[in-house]
Residue frames as a rotation matrix with the C-alpha (Angstrom) as fourth column:
MET 1
0.594 -0.747 0.300 -18.30
-0.743 -0.652 -0.150 4.02
0.308 -0.134 -0.942 4.35
ALA 2
0.515 -0.514 -0.686 -15.13
0.328 0.857 -0.397 2.08
0.792 -0.021 0.610 5.07
LYS 3
-0.130 -0.562 0.817 -14.18
-0.584 -0.623 -0.521 4.19
0.802 -0.544 -0.247 8.06
LEU 4
-0.613 -0.150 -0.775 -13.43
0.450 0.740 -0.499 2.33
0.649 -0.656 -0.386 11.26
GLY 5
0.287 0.827 0.484 -16.31
-0.139 -0.464 0.875 2.80
0.948 -0.319 -0.019 13.72
GLU 6
0.227 -0.162 0.960 -16.44
-0.939 -0.298 0.172 2.86
0.258 -0.941 -0.220 17.51
ARG 7
0.922 0.169 0.348 -16.59
-0.276 0.918 0.285 -0.94
-0.271 -0.359 0.893 17.72
GLU 8
0.744 -0.668 0.031 -13.53
0.465 0.484 -0.741 -1.49
0.480 0.565 0.671 15.52
LEU 9
0.133 -0.709 0.693 -11.54
-0.306 -0.694 -0.651 1.31
0.943 -0.126 -0.309 17.15
GLU 10
0.530 0.127 0.838 -12.34
-0.848 0.051 0.528 -0.05
0.025 -0.991 0.135 20.62
TYR 11
0.958 -0.171 0.232 -11.03
0.151 0.983 0.102 -3.46
-0.246 -0.063 0.967 19.62
PHE 12
0.527 -0.810 0.258 -7.93
0.324 -0.088 -0.942 -1.88
0.786 0.580 0.216 18.09
LYS 13
0.262 -0.413 0.872 -7.10
-0.808 -0.588 -0.036 -0.67
0.528 -0.695 -0.488 21.61
ASN 14
0.825 0.044 0.563 -7.00
-0.373 0.791 0.485 -4.32
-0.424 -0.611 0.669 22.71
GLN 15
0.018 -0.949 -0.315 -3.35
-0.942 -0.122 0.313 -5.21
-0.336 0.291 -0.896 22.21
LYS 16
-0.472 -0.151 0.868 -4.03
-0.082 0.989 0.127 -8.96
-0.878 -0.011 -0.479 21.98
PHE 17
0.513 0.737 0.440 -6.66
0.458 0.199 -0.866 -8.47
-0.726 0.646 -0.235 19.28
LEU 18
0.774 -0.244 -0.584 -4.56
-0.530 -0.754 -0.388 -5.86
-0.345 0.610 -0.713 17.45
ASN 19
-0.293 -0.948 0.125 -1.53
-0.737 0.307 0.603 -8.14
-0.610 0.085 -0.788 17.38
GLN 20
-0.245 0.298 0.923 -3.65
0.353 0.914 -0.202 -10.95
-0.903 0.276 -0.329 15.94
TYR 21
0.795 0.606 0.038 -5.11
0.279 -0.309 -0.909 -8.71
-0.539 0.733 -0.414 13.26
ILE 22
0.456 -0.697 -0.554 -1.72
-0.778 -0.614 0.133 -7.23
-0.433 0.370 -0.822 12.34
GLN 23
-0.494 -0.650 0.578 -0.30
-0.323 0.754 0.572 -10.73
-0.807 0.096 -0.582 11.85
ILE 24
0.063 0.619 0.783 -3.20
0.639 0.577 -0.509 -11.70
-0.767 0.532 -0.359 9.60
LEU 25
0.888 0.298 -0.350 -3.18
-0.007 -0.753 -0.658 -8.39
-0.460 0.587 -0.667 7.68
THR 26
0.119 -0.935 -0.334 0.59
-0.750 -0.305 0.587 -8.46
-0.651 0.180 -0.738 7.18
SER 27
-0.521 -0.309 0.795 0.50
0.130 0.892 0.432 -11.95
-0.843 0.329 -0.425 5.69
ARG 28
0.315 0.750 0.581 -2.40
0.753 0.175 -0.635 -11.14
-0.578 0.638 -0.509 3.37
LEU 29
0.844 0.018 -0.537 -1.12
-0.182 -0.931 -0.317 -7.72
-0.505 0.365 -0.782 2.34
ILE 30
-0.106 -0.977 -0.187 2.41
-0.684 -0.065 0.727 -8.89
-0.722 0.205 -0.661 1.59
TYR 31
-0.434 0.038 0.900 1.16
0.423 0.891 0.166 -11.95
-0.795 0.453 -0.403 -0.27
SER 32
0.615 0.756 0.225 -1.23
0.612 -0.278 -0.740 -9.75
-0.497 0.593 -0.633 -2.31
ASN 33
0.627 -0.435 -0.647 1.46
-0.458 -0.877 0.146 -7.14
-0.631 0.204 -0.749 -2.93
ASN 34
-0.461 -0.877 0.136 3.86
-0.441 0.359 0.823 -9.72
-0.770 0.320 -0.552 -4.32
LEU 35
-0.243 0.458 0.855 1.18
0.630 0.745 -0.220 -11.55
-0.738 0.485 -0.470 -6.29
MET 36
0.733 0.556 -0.392 0.36
0.133 -0.683 -0.718 -8.28
-0.667 0.475 -0.575 -8.12
GLU 37
0.005 -0.829 -0.559 3.83
-0.632 -0.436 0.641 -8.22
-0.775 0.350 -0.526 -9.69
GLU 38
0.760 0.387 -0.522 3.94
-0.641 0.315 -0.700 -9.46
-0.107 0.867 0.487 -13.29
ASP 39
0.127 -0.838 -0.530 7.45
-0.758 0.263 -0.597 -10.90
0.640 0.478 -0.602 -13.15
ASN 40
-0.239 -0.221 0.946 6.79
-0.895 0.428 -0.126 -13.44
-0.376 -0.877 -0.300 -10.38
GLY 41
-0.816 -0.055 -0.575 5.41
-0.396 0.778 0.488 -16.06
0.420 0.626 -0.657 -12.75
PRO 42
-0.030 0.863 -0.505 2.75
0.036 0.506 0.862 -18.61
0.999 0.007 -0.046 -11.78
VAL 43
0.567 0.351 0.745 1.34
-0.675 -0.321 0.665 -18.62
0.472 -0.880 0.055 -8.24
GLU 44
0.960 -0.192 -0.202 3.13
0.262 0.872 0.414 -21.88
0.097 -0.451 0.887 -7.47
ASN 45
0.118 -0.980 0.158 6.44
0.726 -0.023 -0.687 -20.02
0.677 0.196 0.709 -7.96
LEU 46
0.638 0.222 0.737 5.57
-0.136 -0.910 0.392 -17.37
0.758 -0.351 -0.550 -5.40
TYR 47
0.881 -0.261 0.395 7.58
-0.403 0.023 0.915 -19.09
-0.248 -0.965 -0.085 -2.69
ASP 48
0.631 -0.776 -0.011 10.76
0.602 0.499 -0.623 -19.84
0.489 0.387 0.782 -4.61
PHE 49
-0.034 -0.740 -0.671 14.02
0.989 -0.123 0.086 -18.51
-0.146 -0.661 0.736 -3.14
HIS 50
-0.803 -0.309 0.510 13.88
0.451 -0.874 0.182 -15.15
0.390 0.376 0.841 -4.94
ASN 51
-0.090 0.871 0.482 10.26
-0.017 -0.486 0.874 -14.43
0.996 0.070 0.059 -4.11
ILE 52
0.491 0.162 -0.856 10.74
0.809 0.279 0.517 -15.43
0.323 -0.946 0.006 -0.46
SER 53
-0.546 -0.762 -0.349 13.35
0.825 -0.561 -0.065 -12.66
-0.146 -0.323 0.935 -0.24
VAL 54
-0.725 0.343 0.597 10.95
0.086 -0.815 0.574 -10.23
0.683 0.467 0.561 -1.89
LEU 55
0.370 0.898 -0.237 8.18
0.336 0.108 0.935 -11.20
0.866 -0.426 -0.262 0.54
ASN 56
0.188 -0.379 -0.906 10.54
0.982 0.059 0.179 -10.68
-0.014 -0.923 0.384 3.47
ASP 57
-0.857 -0.502 0.115 11.56
0.511 -0.857 0.066 -7.23
0.065 0.115 0.991 2.20
ASN 58
-0.302 0.839 0.452 7.88
0.007 -0.472 0.882 -6.31
0.953 0.269 0.136 1.81
TYR 59
0.488 0.462 -0.741 7.23
0.684 0.325 0.653 -7.50
0.542 -0.825 -0.158 5.35
ASN 60
-0.290 -0.690 -0.663 10.06
0.935 -0.352 -0.043 -5.36
-0.204 -0.632 0.748 6.72
ALA 61
-0.879 -0.004 0.478 8.81
0.214 -0.897 0.387 -2.32
0.427 0.442 0.789 4.77
PHE 62
0.099 0.990 0.100 5.26
0.157 -0.115 0.981 -2.74
0.983 -0.081 -0.167 6.07
ASN 63
0.405 -0.007 -0.915 6.48
0.896 0.204 0.395 -3.08
0.184 -0.979 0.088 9.65
LEU 64
-0.723 -0.689 -0.056 8.56
0.691 -0.720 -0.067 0.05
0.006 -0.088 0.996 9.18
LEU 65
-0.628 0.558 0.542 5.42
-0.075 -0.737 0.672 1.94
0.775 0.381 0.504 8.13
PHE 66
0.358 0.835 -0.417 3.19
0.391 0.272 0.879 0.42
0.848 -0.478 -0.229 10.80
ASN 67
-0.007 -0.440 -0.898 5.61
0.999 -0.038 0.011 1.44
-0.039 -0.897 0.440 13.55
LYS 68
-0.924 -0.351 0.149 5.74
0.370 -0.921 0.125 4.95
0.093 0.171 0.981 12.09
MET 69
-0.338 0.888 0.311 1.95
0.403 -0.162 0.901 5.17
0.850 0.430 -0.303 11.79
TYR 70
0.655 0.667 -0.356 1.29
0.551 -0.099 0.828 5.65
0.517 -0.739 -0.432 15.50
SER 71
-0.377 -0.811 -0.448 4.21
0.926 -0.343 -0.159 7.95
-0.024 -0.475 0.880 16.22
ASN 72
0.117 0.411 -0.904 3.76
0.457 -0.830 -0.318 11.66
-0.882 -0.376 -0.285 16.93
ASN 73
-0.109 -0.219 -0.970 5.19
-0.690 -0.686 0.233 12.57
-0.716 0.694 -0.077 13.53
ASN 74
-0.245 0.104 0.964 3.53
0.347 0.938 -0.013 10.29
-0.905 0.331 -0.266 10.98
LEU 75
0.532 0.410 -0.741 3.23
-0.481 -0.574 -0.663 12.61
-0.697 0.709 -0.108 8.00
LEU 76
0.671 -0.279 0.686 4.16
0.650 0.666 -0.365 11.13
-0.355 0.691 0.629 4.65
THR 77
0.542 -0.585 -0.603 7.50
-0.458 -0.807 0.372 12.59
-0.705 0.075 -0.706 3.55
GLU 78
0.601 -0.441 -0.666 10.07
-0.669 0.179 -0.722 12.07
0.438 0.879 -0.187 0.80
ASP 79
-0.422 -0.860 0.288 12.47
-0.876 0.305 -0.374 10.54
0.233 -0.410 -0.882 3.30
LEU 80
-0.180 0.432 0.884 9.89
-0.554 0.698 -0.454 8.01
-0.813 -0.572 0.113 4.49
ILE 81
0.835 0.511 -0.207 8.93
-0.434 0.379 -0.817 7.03
-0.339 0.772 0.538 0.93
ILE 82
0.267 -0.841 -0.470 12.60
-0.770 0.107 -0.629 6.55
0.579 0.530 -0.619 0.03
GLU 83
-0.532 -0.461 0.710 13.16
-0.826 0.467 -0.315 4.45
-0.187 -0.754 -0.629 3.17
VAL 84
0.334 0.742 0.581 10.23
-0.448 0.668 -0.594 2.22
-0.829 -0.062 0.556 2.24
ALA 85
0.881 -0.001 -0.473 11.47
-0.458 0.245 -0.854 1.75
0.117 0.969 0.216 -1.31
ASN 86
-0.100 -0.992 -0.071 15.03
-0.874 0.122 -0.470 1.01
0.475 0.015 -0.880 -0.14
THR 87
-0.385 0.045 0.922 13.65
-0.700 0.636 -0.324 -1.62
-0.601 -0.770 -0.213 2.23
ILE 88
0.668 0.721 0.186 11.51
-0.369 0.538 -0.758 -3.17
-0.646 0.437 0.626 -0.48
ASN 89
0.837 -0.385 -0.389 14.55
-0.356 0.155 -0.921 -3.35
0.415 0.910 -0.007 -2.79
ALA 90
0.468 -0.698 0.542 16.95
-0.779 -0.036 0.626 -4.60
-0.417 -0.715 -0.561 -0.14
HIS 91
-0.103 -0.506 0.857 17.55
-0.021 0.862 0.506 -7.93
-0.995 0.034 -0.099 -1.91
SER 92
0.905 0.373 0.203 17.06
0.210 0.024 -0.977 -6.73
-0.370 0.927 -0.057 -5.49
MET 93
0.043 -0.977 0.208 20.29
0.773 0.164 0.612 -7.10
-0.632 0.134 0.763 -7.40
TYR 94
-0.639 -0.518 0.569 21.77
0.767 -0.489 0.416 -4.07
0.062 0.702 0.710 -9.18
ILE 95
0.411 0.805 0.428 19.15
0.653 -0.587 0.478 -1.67
0.636 0.083 -0.767 -7.80
SER 96
-0.654 -0.681 0.330 20.48
0.322 -0.645 -0.693 1.61
0.684 -0.347 0.641 -6.44
ASN 97
-0.270 0.525 -0.807 19.15
0.915 -0.121 -0.384 3.12
-0.299 -0.843 -0.448 -3.23
GLY 98
-0.486 0.127 -0.865 17.20
0.050 -0.984 -0.173 6.38
-0.873 -0.127 0.471 -3.42
TYR 99
0.486 0.741 -0.463 15.51
-0.365 -0.310 -0.878 7.89
-0.794 0.596 0.120 -6.39
ARG 100
0.665 -0.143 0.733 16.01
0.639 0.617 -0.460 6.49
-0.386 0.774 0.501 -9.87
LYS 101
0.119 -0.740 -0.662 19.24
-0.149 -0.672 0.725 7.77
-0.982 0.013 -0.190 -11.43
ILE 102
-0.884 -0.369 0.288 18.67
0.194 0.272 0.943 6.40
-0.426 0.889 -0.168 -14.91
ASP 103
-0.186 0.825 -0.533 16.12
-0.802 -0.441 -0.403 7.15
-0.567 0.353 0.744 -17.61
THR 104
-0.714 0.043 0.699 14.15
0.286 0.929 0.235 4.43
-0.639 0.368 -0.676 -19.37
ASN 105
-0.920 0.357 -0.162 11.67
-0.298 -0.368 0.881 4.27
0.255 0.858 0.445 -22.21
VAL 106
-0.687 0.711 -0.154 8.71
0.682 0.556 -0.474 3.24
-0.251 -0.431 -0.867 -20.06
LYS 107
-0.855 0.512 0.087 5.47
-0.420 -0.780 0.464 4.69
0.305 0.360 0.881 -21.43
PHE 108
-0.588 0.750 0.303 1.90
-0.010 0.369 -0.930 4.39
-0.809 -0.549 -0.209 -20.24
GLU 109
-0.292 0.560 0.775 -1.10
0.874 0.485 -0.021 3.65
-0.388 0.672 -0.631 -22.41
ASN 110
0.780 0.598 -0.187 -1.89
0.489 -0.768 -0.414 7.34
-0.391 0.232 -0.891 -22.74
LYS 111
0.560 -0.657 0.504 1.63
0.619 -0.072 -0.782 7.82
0.550 0.750 0.367 -24.16
TYR 112
0.775 -0.337 0.535 2.91
-0.539 -0.795 0.279 9.89
0.331 -0.504 -0.798 -21.22
SER 113
0.117 -0.827 -0.550 6.46
0.171 0.562 -0.809 8.93
0.978 0.000 0.207 -20.30
ILE 114
0.589 -0.010 -0.808 7.74
0.802 0.132 0.583 8.56
0.101 -0.991 0.086 -16.77
GLU 115
0.969 -0.192 -0.155 9.50
-0.135 -0.938 0.320 11.49
-0.207 -0.289 -0.935 -15.10
LYS 116
0.458 -0.888 -0.032 13.06
-0.075 -0.003 -0.997 12.28
0.886 0.459 -0.068 -16.14
SER 117
0.310 -0.365 -0.878 15.51
0.835 0.547 0.067 11.16
0.455 -0.753 0.474 -13.47
ASN 118
-0.717 -0.693 0.078 16.90
0.583 -0.657 -0.477 14.65
0.382 -0.297 0.875 -12.93
ASN 119
-0.565 0.574 0.593 13.45
-0.510 -0.808 0.297 15.98
0.649 -0.135 0.749 -12.00
ILE 120
-0.145 0.549 -0.823 12.18
0.436 0.782 0.445 13.19
0.888 -0.294 -0.353 -9.75
SER 121
-0.645 -0.140 -0.751 12.87
0.764 -0.159 -0.626 15.00
-0.031 -0.977 0.209 -6.48
ASN 122
-0.934 0.330 -0.134 11.05
-0.335 -0.942 0.015 18.13
-0.122 0.059 0.991 -7.70
ALA 123
-0.397 0.821 -0.410 8.13
-0.390 0.253 0.885 16.01
0.831 0.511 0.220 -8.96
MET 124
-0.242 0.278 -0.929 7.84
0.715 0.699 0.023 14.19
0.656 -0.659 -0.368 -5.62
LYS 125
-0.874 -0.068 -0.481 7.88
0.397 -0.670 -0.627 17.47
-0.279 -0.739 0.613 -3.71
GLU 126
-0.762 0.630 -0.152 5.08
-0.614 -0.626 0.481 18.76
0.208 0.460 0.863 -5.95
LEU 127
-0.276 0.654 -0.704 3.12
0.061 0.743 0.666 15.52
0.959 0.141 -0.245 -5.43
LEU 128
-0.451 0.061 -0.890 3.34
0.864 0.281 -0.419 15.76
0.224 -0.958 -0.180 -1.66
ASP 129
-0.959 0.121 -0.256 2.36
-0.047 -0.959 -0.279 19.43
-0.280 -0.255 0.926 -1.80
LYS 130
-0.499 0.824 -0.269 -0.75
-0.565 -0.074 0.822 18.54
0.657 0.562 0.502 -3.81
TYR 131
-0.294 0.370 -0.882 -1.54
0.467 0.860 0.205 15.69
0.834 -0.351 -0.425 -1.41
TYR 132
-0.461 0.019 -0.887 -1.42
0.883 -0.085 -0.461 17.87
-0.084 -0.996 0.022 1.70
ASN 133
-0.748 0.170 -0.641 -2.84
-0.043 -0.977 -0.210 21.05
-0.662 -0.129 0.738 0.19
GLU 134
-0.693 0.452 -0.562 -4.64
-0.717 -0.344 0.607 20.95
0.081 0.823 0.562 -3.16
TRP 135
-0.332 0.550 -0.766 -6.22
-0.191 0.756 0.626 17.52
0.924 0.354 -0.146 -2.56
SER 136
-0.975 -0.222 -0.001 -6.66
-0.048 0.219 -0.975 17.74
0.217 -0.950 -0.224 1.22
LYS 137
-0.512 0.847 0.144 -10.44
-0.670 -0.289 -0.683 18.36
-0.537 -0.446 0.716 1.09
LEU 138
-0.267 0.392 -0.880 -11.22
-0.798 0.422 0.430 15.60
0.540 0.817 0.200 -1.39
ASP 139
0.847 0.509 0.154 -12.87
-0.527 0.768 0.364 12.31
0.067 -0.390 0.918 -0.53
ILE 140
0.269 -0.824 0.499 -10.16
-0.610 0.255 0.750 10.08
-0.745 -0.506 -0.434 0.92
PHE 141
0.232 -0.171 0.958 -10.36
0.433 0.900 0.056 7.48
-0.871 0.402 0.282 -1.84
GLU 142
0.922 0.054 0.383 -10.25
0.367 -0.435 -0.822 10.05
0.122 0.899 -0.421 -4.64
ARG 143
0.711 -0.692 0.123 -7.26
-0.696 -0.668 0.262 11.63
-0.099 -0.272 -0.957 -2.96
GLU 144
0.098 -0.694 0.713 -5.46
-0.336 0.652 0.680 8.31
-0.937 -0.306 -0.169 -2.68
ALA 145
0.585 0.162 0.795 -6.32
0.638 0.514 -0.574 7.45
-0.501 0.843 0.197 -6.30
LEU 146
0.963 -0.243 0.120 -4.77
-0.124 -0.787 -0.605 10.71
0.241 0.567 -0.787 -7.47
PHE 147
0.392 -0.862 0.322 -1.66
-0.815 -0.164 0.555 10.08
-0.426 -0.480 -0.767 -5.39
ASN 148
0.226 -0.257 0.940 -1.36
0.098 0.966 0.241 6.49
-0.969 0.038 0.243 -6.60
ILE 149
0.803 0.139 0.580 -1.67
0.574 0.088 -0.814 7.44
-0.164 0.986 -0.009 -10.28
GLU 150
0.873 -0.467 0.142 0.76
-0.376 -0.828 -0.415 10.34
0.311 0.309 -0.899 -10.08
PHE 151
0.358 -0.754 0.550 3.31
-0.632 0.237 0.737 8.41
-0.687 -0.612 -0.392 -7.97
LEU 152
0.219 -0.250 0.943 3.43
0.404 0.903 0.145 5.65
-0.888 0.350 0.299 -10.57
ARG 153
0.930 0.035 0.367 3.61
0.351 -0.384 -0.854 8.13
0.111 0.923 -0.369 -13.43
ILE 154
0.648 -0.750 0.136 6.68
-0.762 -0.630 0.152 9.70
-0.029 -0.202 -0.979 -11.80
HIS 155
0.882 -0.302 -0.362 8.12
0.213 0.940 -0.266 6.17
0.420 0.157 0.894 -11.32
PRO 156
0.758 -0.542 0.364 10.64
-0.632 -0.747 0.205 7.46
0.161 -0.385 -0.909 -8.76
PHE 157
0.193 -0.700 0.687 12.59
-0.626 0.451 0.636 4.24
-0.755 -0.553 -0.352 -8.17
GLU 158
-0.559 -0.518 -0.647 14.46
-0.829 0.350 0.436 1.77
0.001 0.781 -0.625 -10.34
ASP 159
-0.582 0.418 -0.698 12.31
0.113 0.891 0.439 -1.08
0.806 0.177 -0.565 -9.04
GLY 160
-0.648 0.341 -0.682 9.51
0.759 0.362 -0.541 -1.71
0.062 -0.868 -0.493 -6.56
ASN 161
-0.930 0.308 0.201 7.35
-0.289 -0.950 0.117 1.29
0.227 0.051 0.973 -7.52
GLY 162
-0.092 0.954 -0.285 4.12
-0.285 0.249 0.925 -0.73
0.954 0.166 0.250 -7.50
ARG 163
0.043 0.060 -0.997 4.89
0.757 0.649 0.072 -2.44
0.652 -0.758 -0.018 -4.20
THR 164
-0.861 -0.402 -0.312 5.95
0.509 -0.667 -0.544 0.85
0.011 -0.627 0.779 -2.62
SER 165
-0.741 0.613 0.276 2.80
-0.426 -0.746 0.512 2.61
0.519 0.262 0.813 -3.86
ARG 166
0.134 0.866 -0.481 0.50
-0.010 0.487 0.874 -0.04
0.991 -0.112 0.074 -2.37
LEU 167
-0.184 -0.259 -0.948 2.20
0.932 0.260 -0.252 0.03
0.312 -0.930 0.193 1.02
ILE 168
-0.988 -0.157 -0.007 2.05
0.154 -0.961 -0.228 3.83
0.029 -0.226 0.974 1.02
LEU 169
-0.386 0.921 0.052 -1.64
-0.297 -0.178 0.938 3.60
0.873 0.346 0.342 0.07
ASN 170
0.309 0.530 -0.790 -2.35
0.526 0.597 0.606 1.49
0.792 -0.603 -0.095 3.15
TYR 171
-0.610 -0.553 -0.567 -0.22
0.790 -0.369 -0.490 3.70
0.062 -0.747 0.662 5.37
ASN 172
-0.925 0.238 0.298 -2.32
-0.168 -0.956 0.240 6.66
0.342 0.172 0.924 4.27
VAL 173
-0.093 0.992 -0.083 -5.75
-0.285 0.054 0.957 5.08
0.954 0.112 0.278 4.71
ILE 174
0.127 0.120 -0.985 -5.05
0.766 0.618 0.174 3.34
0.630 -0.777 -0.014 8.03
ARG 175
-0.724 -0.469 -0.506 -3.66
0.689 -0.522 -0.502 6.47
-0.029 -0.712 0.701 9.69
GLN 176
-0.835 0.519 0.186 -6.78
-0.452 -0.837 0.308 8.34
0.315 0.174 0.933 8.57
GLY 177
-0.568 0.580 0.584 -8.98
-0.573 0.231 -0.786 5.80
-0.591 -0.781 0.201 10.31
HIS 178
0.417 0.698 -0.581 -10.08
-0.908 0.292 -0.301 3.68
-0.040 0.653 0.756 7.35
ALA 179
0.654 -0.108 0.749 -9.76
-0.083 0.973 0.213 -0.03
-0.752 -0.202 0.628 6.77
PRO 180
-0.394 -0.914 -0.097 -6.77
-0.276 0.017 0.961 -1.23
-0.877 0.405 -0.259 4.69
ILE 181
0.618 0.504 -0.603 -6.97
-0.700 0.003 -0.715 -1.92
-0.358 0.864 0.354 0.94
LEU 182
-0.381 -0.654 0.653 -5.86
-0.107 0.733 0.672 -5.22
-0.918 0.186 -0.349 -0.61
ILE 183
0.055 0.364 -0.930 -6.12
-0.952 -0.262 -0.158 -5.19
-0.301 0.894 0.333 -4.40
PRO 184
0.526 0.195 0.828 -7.18
-0.125 0.980 -0.151 -8.67
-0.841 -0.024 0.540 -5.61
ALA 185
-0.561 -0.826 0.046 -4.81
-0.136 0.147 0.980 -10.21
-0.816 0.543 -0.195 -8.15
TYR 186
-0.304 0.481 0.822 -7.73
0.822 0.569 -0.029 -11.19
-0.482 0.667 -0.568 -10.40
ILE 187
0.827 0.552 0.104 -8.41
0.527 -0.699 -0.483 -7.51
-0.194 0.454 -0.869 -11.22
ARG 188
0.023 -0.940 -0.341 -4.74
0.501 -0.284 0.818 -6.71
-0.865 -0.189 0.464 -11.68
GLU 189
-0.598 -0.289 0.748 -5.04
0.800 -0.150 0.581 -5.97
-0.056 0.945 0.321 -15.40
ASP 190
0.381 0.816 0.434 -8.08
0.762 -0.543 0.352 -3.70
0.523 0.197 -0.829 -14.91
TYR 191
0.767 -0.162 -0.621 -6.29
0.431 -0.587 0.685 -1.84
-0.476 -0.793 -0.380 -12.13
PHE 192
-0.309 -0.951 0.031 -3.10
0.590 -0.166 0.790 -1.45
-0.746 0.262 0.612 -14.21
HIS 193
-0.372 0.229 0.900 -5.10
0.869 -0.254 0.424 -0.20
0.326 0.940 -0.105 -17.20
ALA 194
0.710 0.703 0.050 -7.05
0.618 -0.655 0.436 2.33
0.339 -0.278 -0.899 -15.12
ARG 195
0.517 -0.612 -0.599 -3.88
0.425 -0.424 0.800 3.50
-0.743 -0.668 0.041 -13.43
ASN 196
-0.450 -0.799 0.400 -2.02
0.721 -0.060 0.690 3.88
-0.527 0.599 0.603 -16.73
ILE 197
-0.334 0.386 0.860 -4.75
0.726 -0.476 0.496 5.99
0.601 0.790 -0.121 -18.35
GLY 198
-0.977 -0.149 0.152 -5.33
0.019 -0.772 -0.636 8.04
0.211 -0.618 0.757 -15.20
ASP 199
-0.149 0.986 -0.080 -8.87
0.066 0.091 0.994 6.80
0.987 0.143 -0.078 -14.51
VAL 200
-0.853 -0.233 0.467 -9.31
-0.378 -0.342 -0.860 8.39
0.360 -0.911 0.204 -11.09
LYS 201
0.017 0.966 0.257 -13.01
-0.984 -0.029 0.174 7.45
0.175 -0.256 0.951 -10.87
TYR 202
0.547 0.182 -0.817 -12.38
-0.255 0.966 0.045 3.72
0.798 0.184 0.574 -11.37
ILE 203
-0.355 -0.808 -0.471 -9.45
0.279 0.389 -0.878 3.56
0.892 -0.443 0.087 -8.96
SER 204
-0.749 0.120 0.651 -11.15
-0.598 -0.544 -0.588 5.60
0.284 -0.830 0.479 -6.22
LYS 205
0.363 0.932 0.008 -14.20
-0.889 0.344 0.302 3.32
0.278 -0.117 0.953 -6.44
LEU 206
0.355 -0.346 -0.869 -11.95
0.039 0.934 -0.356 0.24
0.934 0.093 0.345 -6.35
PHE 207
-0.722 -0.687 0.087 -10.14
-0.010 -0.115 -0.993 1.53
0.692 -0.718 0.076 -3.27
GLU 208
-0.412 0.636 0.653 -13.42
-0.903 -0.381 -0.199 2.27
0.122 -0.671 0.731 -1.50
GLU 209
0.579 0.687 -0.440 -14.90
-0.643 0.716 0.272 -1.15
0.502 0.125 0.856 -2.30
GLU 210
0.136 -0.609 -0.781 -11.83
0.232 0.786 -0.573 -3.01
0.963 -0.104 0.248 -1.14
SER 211
-0.821 -0.347 0.453 -11.62
-0.300 -0.413 -0.860 -0.95
0.486 -0.842 0.235 2.04
LYS 212
0.047 0.923 0.383 -15.27
-0.987 -0.017 0.161 -1.82
0.155 -0.385 0.910 2.76
ARG 213
0.575 0.114 -0.810 -14.48
-0.238 0.971 -0.032 -5.47
0.783 0.211 0.585 2.12
GLU 214
-0.443 -0.821 -0.360 -11.62
0.234 0.282 -0.931 -5.33
0.866 -0.496 0.067 4.65
LEU 215
-0.589 0.326 0.739 -13.88
-0.759 -0.536 -0.369 -3.59
0.276 -0.779 0.564 7.17
SER 216
0.555 0.811 -0.184 -16.23
-0.736 0.582 0.347 -6.57
0.388 -0.057 0.920 6.92
ALA 217
0.264 -0.557 -0.788 -13.27
0.193 0.831 -0.523 -8.90
0.945 -0.014 0.327 7.46
ILE 218
-0.743 -0.529 0.410 -12.29
-0.232 -0.371 -0.899 -6.95
0.627 -0.763 0.153 10.57
ASN 219
-0.140 0.780 0.609 -15.80
-0.985 -0.175 -0.002 -7.30
0.105 -0.600 0.793 11.98
MET 220
0.669 0.298 -0.681 -15.80
-0.323 0.942 0.094 -11.02
0.669 0.157 0.726 11.22
LEU 221
-0.275 -0.861 -0.429 -12.54
0.251 0.366 -0.896 -11.31
0.928 -0.354 0.115 13.18
ILE 222
-0.695 0.106 0.711 -14.09
-0.639 -0.545 -0.543 -9.34
0.329 -0.832 0.447 16.05
ASP 223
0.416 0.909 0.019 -17.11
-0.855 0.384 0.347 -11.68
0.308 -0.161 0.938 16.06
ASP 224
0.455 -0.322 -0.830 -14.79
0.097 0.945 -0.314 -14.69
0.885 0.062 0.461 16.17
TYR 225
-0.643 -0.751 0.148 -12.79
0.002 -0.195 -0.981 -13.10
0.766 -0.630 0.127 18.97
GLU 226
-0.364 0.593 0.718 -15.94
-0.913 -0.380 -0.149 -12.42
0.184 -0.710 0.680 21.01
ASN 227
0.676 0.626 -0.390 -17.26
-0.565 0.779 0.272 -15.96
0.474 0.037 0.880 20.45
PHE 228
0.026 -0.758 -0.652 -13.92
0.221 0.641 -0.735 -17.42
0.975 -0.125 0.184 21.50
LYS 229
-0.786 -0.323 0.527 -13.94
-0.366 -0.445 -0.818 -15.36
0.499 -0.835 0.231 24.71
LYS 230
0.038 0.910 0.412 -17.55
-0.986 -0.033 0.163 -16.36
0.162 -0.413 0.896 25.48
ASN 231
0.785 0.313 -0.535 -16.85
-0.339 0.939 0.051 -20.06
0.518 0.141 0.843 24.92
ASN 232
0.168 -0.818 -0.551 -13.53
0.617 0.523 -0.588 -20.09
0.768 -0.241 0.593 26.78
ARG 233
0.640 0.186 0.745 -14.19
-0.293 -0.838 0.461 -17.95
0.710 -0.513 -0.482 29.83
ASN 234
0.958 -0.258 0.124 -12.08
-0.021 0.370 0.929 -20.18
-0.285 -0.893 0.349 32.05
LEU 235
0.507 -0.819 0.268 -8.97
0.810 0.346 -0.474 -19.90
0.296 0.457 0.839 29.89
């Protein structure tokens, strides 16, 4: 399981440790999120002027979600999803706020087209209804795989759909007590293919494996933190 246990949850109550982990997670998550995008070019171009702006917008969007995560009302809503996408697209030229208002010819490998612009709001309401009702008893990773696939099929925004979907994914798993999920760039094509053909089994397994991997990273950080305290008791 990738669920946070008593040890991890106890350390997450330690504000000093939590702040350190959040800083590390934010850097890795935002870097990974941007690296997943096909139009960024080679890795060495990741920190050019344009991509620095994109990274900063991703950072602001993640902080928005993280601050919301521990509030009394942290349910995923249309308004929150739109706010995340607007933040992600803050420095994207010619991108309108809110849901996509134009139709494009984007098609997935299984030949299904993205949602028509005039039905996006209805499709998103249906998706959230499925998430909180029809899929509520499913394994968490299967549930998130279904949401991820359907969200990207709807393609609700003019730009930033992938980045938005991955931040929402982490918002969902963290607030349910599981370790975050960072999708490695080296399996990007496999992930895109599975997502485009609706391979729920592959994506749910991927999410679970990467969440387990992050849980191990959290425990390594805890070990380092404990060793530091033991070796620096006088500090």
